[in-house]
KOLGU-4560 file (N, C-alpha, C; in nm, 3 decimals, padded with zeros to 5 digits):
<recs>
<n_xx: -07.228 n_yy: -01.786 n_zz: 11.472 ca_xx: -07.122 ca_yy: -01.821 ca_zz: 11.564 c_xx: -07.065 c_yy: -01.957 c_zz: 11.521 mol: A seq: 1 type: MET>
<n_xx: -06.937 n_yy: -01.967 n_zz: 11.522 ca_xx: -06.870 ca_yy: -02.092 ca_zz: 11.487 c_xx: -06.828 c_yy: -02.163 c_zz: 11.614 mol: A seq: 2 type: ILE>
<n_xx: -06.860 n_yy: -02.292 n_zz: 11.620 ca_xx: -06.820 ca_yy: -02.378 ca_zz: 11.732 c_xx: -06.739 c_yy: -02.493 c_zz: 11.677 mol: A seq: 3 type: ARG>
<n_xx: -06.646 n_yy: -02.542 n_zz: 11.755 ca_xx: -06.566 ca_yy: -02.656 ca_zz: 11.713 c_xx: -06.649 c_yy: -02.783 c_zz: 11.725 mol: A seq: 4 type: CYS>
<n_xx: -06.656 n_yy: -02.862 n_zz: 11.617 ca_xx: -06.738 ca_yy: -02.984 ca_zz: 11.622 c_xx: -06.667 c_yy: -03.104 c_zz: 11.686 mol: A seq: 5 type: PRO>
<n_xx: -06.539 n_yy: -03.089 n_zz: 11.722 ca_xx: -06.466 ca_yy: -03.201 ca_zz: 11.781 c_xx: -06.526 c_yy: -03.238 c_zz: 11.917 mol: A seq: 6 type: GLU>
<n_xx: -06.539 n_yy: -03.368 n_zz: 11.943 ca_xx: -06.592 ca_yy: -03.412 ca_zz: 12.073 c_xx: -06.509 c_yy: -03.356 c_zz: 12.189 mol: A seq: 7 type: PRO>
<n_xx: -06.574 n_yy: -03.318 n_zz: 12.293 ca_xx: -06.510 ca_yy: -03.268 ca_zz: 12.415 c_xx: -06.434 c_yy: -03.137 c_zz: 12.395 mol: A seq: 8 type: ASP>
<n_xx: -06.461 n_yy: -03.064 n_zz: 12.288 ca_xx: -06.398 ca_yy: -02.933 ca_zz: 12.267 c_xx: -06.505 c_yy: -02.826 c_zz: 12.278 mol: A seq: 9 type: CYS>
<n_xx: -06.491 n_yy: -02.740 n_zz: 12.374 ca_xx: -06.591 ca_yy: -02.636 ca_zz: 12.397 c_xx: -06.560 c_yy: -02.505 c_zz: 12.331 mol: A seq: 10 type: GLY>
<n_xx: -06.464 n_yy: -02.504 n_zz: 12.237 ca_xx: -06.422 ca_yy: -02.380 ca_zz: 12.174 c_xx: -06.535 c_yy: -02.321 c_zz: 12.090 mol: A seq: 11 type: TRP>
<n_xx: -06.549 n_yy: -02.186 n_zz: 12.096 ca_xx: -06.638 ca_yy: -02.114 ca_zz: 12.006 c_xx: -06.577 c_yy: -01.979 c_zz: 11.976 mol: A seq: 12 type: GLN>
<n_xx: -06.607 n_yy: -01.928 n_zz: 11.857 ca_xx: -06.548 ca_yy: -01.802 ca_zz: 11.813 c_xx: -06.613 c_yy: -01.684 c_zz: 11.884 mol: A seq: 13 type: ALA>
<n_xx: -06.530 n_yy: -01.587 n_zz: 11.916 ca_xx: -06.578 ca_yy: -01.458 ca_zz: 11.963 c_xx: -06.506 c_yy: -01.357 c_zz: 11.873 mol: A seq: 14 type: ILE>
<n_xx: -06.577 n_yy: -01.314 n_zz: 11.769 ca_xx: -06.513 ca_yy: -01.233 ca_zz: 11.666 c_xx: -06.612 c_yy: -01.133 c_zz: 11.608 mol: A seq: 15 type: ALA>
<n_xx: -06.560 n_yy: -01.022 n_zz: 11.555 ca_xx: -06.647 ca_yy: -00.918 ca_zz: 11.500 c_xx: -06.701 c_yy: -00.948 c_zz: 11.361 mol: A seq: 16 type: PRO>
<n_xx: -06.650 n_yy: -01.053 n_zz: 11.294 ca_xx: -06.697 ca_yy: -01.085 ca_zz: 11.159 c_xx: -06.683 c_yy: -01.234 c_zz: 11.133 mol: A seq: 17 type: SER>
<n_xx: -06.749 n_yy: -01.280 n_zz: 11.027 ca_xx: -06.738 ca_yy: -01.421 ca_zz: 10.990 c_xx: -06.595 c_yy: -01.456 c_zz: 10.952 mol: A seq: 18 type: ASP>
<n_xx: -06.527 n_yy: -01.366 n_zz: 10.879 ca_xx: -06.388 ca_yy: -01.393 ca_zz: 10.840 c_xx: -06.298 c_yy: -01.408 c_zz: 10.962 mol: A seq: 19 type: ASP>
<n_xx: -06.315 n_yy: -01.320 n_zz: 11.059 ca_xx: -06.234 ca_yy: -01.328 ca_zz: 11.180 c_xx: -06.265 c_yy: -01.455 c_zz: 11.258 mol: A seq: 20 type: ALA>
<n_xx: -06.392 n_yy: -01.495 n_zz: 11.260 ca_xx: -06.430 ca_yy: -01.618 ca_zz: 11.330 c_xx: -06.368 c_yy: -01.739 c_zz: 11.263 mol: A seq: 21 type: ALA>
<n_xx: -06.364 n_yy: -01.741 n_zz: 11.130 ca_xx: -06.303 ca_yy: -01.853 ca_zz: 11.059 c_xx: -06.152 c_yy: -01.859 c_zz: 11.085 mol: A seq: 22 type: ARG>
<n_xx: -06.088 n_yy: -01.745 n_zz: 11.094 ca_xx: -05.945 ca_yy: -01.742 ca_zz: 11.127 c_xx: -05.923 c_yy: -01.798 c_zz: 11.267 mol: A seq: 23 type: GLU>
<n_xx: -06.007 n_yy: -01.759 n_zz: 11.362 ca_xx: -05.996 ca_yy: -01.811 ca_zz: 11.497 c_xx: -06.017 c_yy: -01.962 c_zz: 11.499 mol: A seq: 24 type: GLN>
<n_xx: -06.115 n_yy: -02.009 n_zz: 11.422 ca_xx: -06.142 ca_yy: -02.153 ca_zz: 11.416 c_xx: -06.022 c_yy: -02.229 c_zz: 11.360 mol: A seq: 25 type: TYR>
<n_xx: -05.962 n_yy: -02.174 n_zz: 11.254 ca_xx: -05.844 ca_yy: -02.238 ca_zz: 11.196 c_xx: -05.731 c_yy: -02.247 c_zz: 11.299 mol: A seq: 26 type: ALA>
<n_xx: -05.712 n_yy: -02.141 n_zz: 11.376 ca_xx: -05.610 ca_yy: -02.143 ca_zz: 11.481 c_xx: -05.642 c_yy: -02.249 c_zz: 11.586 mol: A seq: 27 type: GLU>
<n_xx: -05.770 n_yy: -02.263 n_zz: 11.624 ca_xx: -05.810 ca_yy: -02.365 ca_zz: 11.720 c_xx: -05.780 c_yy: -02.505 c_zz: 11.667 mol: A seq: 28 type: ASN>
<n_xx: -05.812 n_yy: -02.529 n_zz: 11.541 ca_xx: -05.788 ca_yy: -02.661 ca_zz: 11.483 c_xx: -05.640 c_yy: -02.694 c_zz: 11.488 mol: A seq: 29 type: VAL>
<n_xx: -05.556 n_yy: -02.599 n_zz: 11.448 ca_xx: -05.412 ca_yy: -02.623 ca_zz: 11.447 c_xx: -05.359 c_yy: -02.641 c_zz: 11.589 mol: A seq: 30 type: VAL>
<n_xx: -05.399 n_yy: -02.553 n_zz: 11.679 ca_xx: -05.346 ca_yy: -02.558 ca_zz: 11.815 c_xx: -05.396 c_yy: -02.678 c_zz: 11.895 mol: A seq: 31 type: ASP>
<n_xx: -05.523 n_yy: -02.713 n_zz: 11.881 ca_xx: -05.581 ca_yy: -02.814 ca_zz: 11.969 c_xx: -05.602 c_yy: -02.951 c_zz: 11.907 mol: A seq: 32 type: ALA>
<n_xx: -05.605 n_yy: -02.959 n_zz: 11.774 ca_xx: -05.646 ca_yy: -03.085 ca_zz: 11.714 c_xx: -05.551 c_yy: -03.138 c_zz: 11.607 mol: A seq: 33 type: HIS>
<n_xx: -05.429 n_yy: -03.092 n_zz: 11.607 ca_xx: -05.330 ca_yy: -03.144 ca_zz: 11.513 c_xx: -05.205 c_yy: -03.182 c_zz: 11.588 mol: A seq: 34 type: THR>
<n_xx: -05.122 n_yy: -03.258 n_zz: 11.521 ca_xx: -04.993 ca_yy: -03.294 ca_zz: 11.578 c_xx: -04.887 c_yy: -03.284 c_zz: 11.469 mol: A seq: 35 type: GLU>
<n_xx: -04.767 n_yy: -03.255 n_zz: 11.509 ca_xx: -04.657 ca_yy: -03.248 ca_zz: 11.415 c_xx: -04.593 c_yy: -03.385 c_zz: 11.403 mol: A seq: 36 type: SER>
<n_xx: -04.557 n_yy: -03.420 n_zz: 11.281 ca_xx: -04.489 ca_yy: -03.546 ca_zz: 11.259 c_xx: -04.367 c_yy: -03.521 c_zz: 11.172 mol: A seq: 37 type: VAL>
<n_xx: -04.271 n_yy: -03.608 n_zz: 11.180 ca_xx: -04.151 ca_yy: -03.597 ca_zz: 11.098 c_xx: -04.177 c_yy: -03.672 c_zz: 10.968 mol: A seq: 38 type: ASP>
<n_xx: -04.219 n_yy: -03.598 n_zz: 10.865 ca_xx: -04.252 ca_yy: -03.661 ca_zz: 10.737 c_xx: -04.204 c_yy: -03.570 c_zz: 10.625 mol: A seq: 39 type: ALA>
<n_xx: -04.173 n_yy: -03.629 n_zz: 10.513 ca_xx: -04.129 ca_yy: -03.554 ca_zz: 10.397 c_xx: -04.252 c_yy: -03.520 c_zz: 10.312 mol: A seq: 40 type: ASP>
<n_xx: -04.313 n_yy: -03.405 n_zz: 10.341 ca_xx: -04.433 ca_yy: -03.361 ca_zz: 10.272 c_xx: -04.394 c_yy: -03.242 c_zz: 10.183 mol: A seq: 41 type: VAL>
<n_xx: -04.422 n_yy: -03.250 n_zz: 10.054 ca_xx: -04.385 ca_yy: -03.139 ca_zz: 09.964 c_xx: -04.454 c_yy: -03.009 c_zz: 10.003 mol: A seq: 42 type: PRO>
<n_xx: -04.391 n_yy: -02.896 n_zz: 09.971 ca_xx: -04.450 ca_yy: -02.765 ca_zz: 09.998 c_xx: -04.587 c_yy: -02.756 c_zz: 09.932 mol: A seq: 43 type: ASP>
<n_xx: -04.682 n_yy: -02.697 n_zz: 10.003 ca_xx: -04.817 ca_yy: -02.680 ca_zz: 09.950 c_xx: -04.906 c_yy: -02.801 c_zz: 09.967 mol: A seq: 44 type: GLY>
<n_xx: -04.853 n_yy: -02.907 n_zz: 10.028 ca_xx: -04.930 ca_yy: -03.029 ca_zz: 10.048 c_xx: -04.949 c_yy: -03.053 c_zz: 10.197 mol: A seq: 45 type: MET>
<n_xx: -05.049 n_yy: -03.132 n_zz: 10.232 ca_xx: -05.075 ca_yy: -03.171 ca_zz: 10.369 c_xx: -05.096 c_yy: -03.322 c_zz: 10.372 mol: A seq: 46 type: VAL>
<n_xx: -05.089 n_yy: -03.380 n_zz: 10.490 ca_xx: -05.120 ca_yy: -03.521 ca_zz: 10.504 c_xx: -05.246 c_yy: -03.534 c_zz: 10.588 mol: A seq: 47 type: GLN>
<n_xx: -05.333 n_yy: -03.626 n_zz: 10.546 ca_xx: -05.461 ca_yy: -03.649 ca_zz: 10.612 c_xx: -05.470 c_yy: -03.797 c_zz: 10.647 mol: A seq: 48 type: VAL>
<n_xx: -05.513 n_yy: -03.823 n_zz: 10.770 ca_xx: -05.531 ca_yy: -03.963 ca_zz: 10.811 c_xx: -05.662 c_yy: -04.013 c_zz: 10.749 mol: A seq: 49 type: ARG>
<n_xx: -05.656 n_yy: -04.123 n_zz: 10.677 ca_xx: -05.772 ca_yy: -04.173 ca_zz: 10.603 c_xx: -05.813 c_yy: -04.314 c_zz: 10.646 mol: A seq: 50 type: VAL>
<n_xx: -05.781 n_yy: -04.349 n_zz: 10.763 ca_xx: -05.818 ca_yy: -04.483 ca_zz: 10.810 c_xx: -05.737 c_yy: -04.516 c_zz: 10.933 mol: A seq: 51 type: GLY>
<n_xx: -05.726 n_yy: -04.641 n_zz: 10.961 ca_xx: -05.651 ca_yy: -04.686 ca_zz: 11.078 c_xx: -05.502 c_yy: -04.671 c_zz: 11.054 mol: A seq: 52 type: ASP>
<n_xx: -05.450 n_yy: -04.550 n_zz: 11.078 ca_xx: -05.308 ca_yy: -04.526 ca_zz: 11.066 c_xx: -05.259 c_yy: -04.496 c_zz: 10.925 mol: A seq: 53 type: GLY>
<n_xx: -05.348 n_yy: -04.497 n_zz: 10.827 ca_xx: -05.308 ca_yy: -04.468 ca_zz: 10.689 c_xx: -05.313 c_yy: -04.317 c_zz: 10.665 mol: A seq: 54 type: GLU>
<n_xx: -05.209 n_yy: -04.266 n_zz: 10.599 ca_xx: -05.201 ca_yy: -04.123 ca_zz: 10.568 c_xx: -05.197 c_yy: -04.104 c_zz: 10.417 mol: A seq: 55 type: TRP>
<n_xx: -05.262 n_yy: -03.997 n_zz: 10.369 ca_xx: -05.261 ca_yy: -03.964 ca_zz: 10.228 c_xx: -05.213 c_yy: -03.819 c_zz: 10.212 mol: A seq: 56 type: ARG>
<n_xx: -05.123 n_yy: -03.796 n_zz: 10.117 ca_xx: -05.072 ca_yy: -03.662 ca_zz: 10.089 c_xx: -05.159 c_yy: -03.600 c_zz: 09.981 mol: A seq: 57 type: THR>
<n_xx: -05.207 n_yy: -03.475 n_zz: 10.006 ca_xx: -05.294 ca_yy: -03.406 ca_zz: 09.912 c_xx: -05.282 c_yy: -03.256 c_zz: 09.932 mol: A seq: 58 type: MET>
<n_xx: -05.342 n_yy: -03.180 n_zz: 09.842 ca_xx: -05.342 ca_yy: -03.035 ca_zz: 09.858 c_xx: -05.438 c_yy: -02.997 c_zz: 09.970 mol: A seq: 59 type: THR>
<n_xx: -05.426 n_yy: -02.874 n_zz: 10.018 ca_xx: -05.517 ca_yy: -02.828 ca_zz: 10.123 c_xx: -05.661 c_yy: -02.827 c_zz: 10.073 mol: A seq: 60 type: ALA>
<n_xx: -05.681 n_yy: -02.792 n_zz: 09.947 ca_xx: -05.816 ca_yy: -02.790 ca_zz: 09.890 c_xx: -05.875 c_yy: -02.931 c_zz: 09.885 mol: A seq: 61 type: GLU>
<n_xx: -05.793 n_yy: -03.030 n_zz: 09.845 ca_xx: -05.839 ca_yy: -03.168 ca_zz: 09.844 c_xx: -05.871 c_yy: -03.214 c_zz: 09.986 mol: A seq: 62 type: GLN>
<n_xx: -05.790 n_yy: -03.173 n_zz: 10.082 ca_xx: -05.813 ca_yy: -03.211 ca_zz: 10.222 c_xx: -05.945 c_yy: -03.153 c_zz: 10.272 mol: A seq: 63 type: ALA>
<n_xx: -05.975 n_yy: -03.028 n_zz: 10.235 ca_xx: -06.102 ca_yy: -02.967 ca_zz: 10.277 c_xx: -06.220 c_yy: -03.043 c_zz: 10.218 mol: A seq: 64 type: ALA>
<n_xx: -06.210 n_yy: -03.079 n_zz: 10.090 ca_xx: -06.316 ca_yy: -03.157 ca_zz: 10.026 c_xx: -06.331 c_yy: -03.293 c_zz: 10.092 mol: A seq: 65 type: THR>
<n_xx: -06.218 n_yy: -03.357 n_zz: 10.121 ca_xx: -06.218 ca_yy: -03.488 ca_zz: 10.189 c_xx: -06.285 c_yy: -03.476 c_zz: 10.325 mol: A seq: 66 type: PHE>
<n_xx: -06.252 n_yy: -03.372 n_zz: 10.399 ca_xx: -06.308 ca_yy: -03.350 ca_zz: 10.532 c_xx: -06.459 c_yy: -03.327 c_zz: 10.523 mol: A seq: 67 type: HIS>
<n_xx: -06.501 n_yy: -03.243 n_zz: 10.429 ca_xx: -06.644 ca_yy: -03.214 ca_zz: 10.413 c_xx: -06.721 c_yy: -03.342 c_zz: 10.379 mol: A seq: 68 type: ASP>
<n_xx: -06.665 n_yy: -03.425 n_zz: 10.292 ca_xx: -06.730 ca_yy: -03.550 ca_zz: 10.253 c_xx: -06.740 c_yy: -03.644 c_zz: 10.374 mol: A seq: 69 type: ALA>
<n_xx: -06.636 n_yy: -03.648 n_zz: 10.456 ca_xx: -06.637 ca_yy: -03.734 ca_zz: 10.574 c_xx: -06.743 c_yy: -03.690 c_zz: 10.674 mol: A seq: 70 type: ALA>
<n_xx: -06.764 n_yy: -03.559 n_zz: 10.687 ca_xx: -06.865 ca_yy: -03.509 ca_zz: 10.779 c_xx: -07.006 c_yy: -03.545 c_zz: 10.735 mol: A seq: 71 type: GLU>
<n_xx: -07.030 n_yy: -03.547 n_zz: 10.604 ca_xx: -07.163 ca_yy: -03.580 ca_zz: 10.554 c_xx: -07.191 c_yy: -03.730 c_zz: 10.563 mol: A seq: 72 type: THR>
<n_xx: -07.086 n_yy: -03.811 n_zz: 10.574 ca_xx: -07.103 ca_yy: -03.956 ca_zz: 10.588 c_xx: -07.147 c_yy: -03.997 c_zz: 10.728 mol: A seq: 73 type: ASP>
<n_xx: -07.122 n_yy: -03.909 n_zz: 10.826 ca_xx: -07.153 ca_yy: -03.942 ca_zz: 10.968 c_xx: -07.301 c_yy: -03.945 c_zz: 10.995 mol: A seq: 74 type: ASP>
</recs>
């Protein structure tokens, strides 16, 4: 079962497979834990907050690696 690790978020997947649960989790992250900003970000790239208000533009794969590394630092 996948649960959202964000503080104060009680979301958990209810899905028939791991793939479906991961899709549901991705939808939760986008719907509940992201915000839209007016920025000029190239196609295929995302922006990640990397400090007090600092943003870095990177690929989605780089962002996933960055996120995983940040979780292991906690």
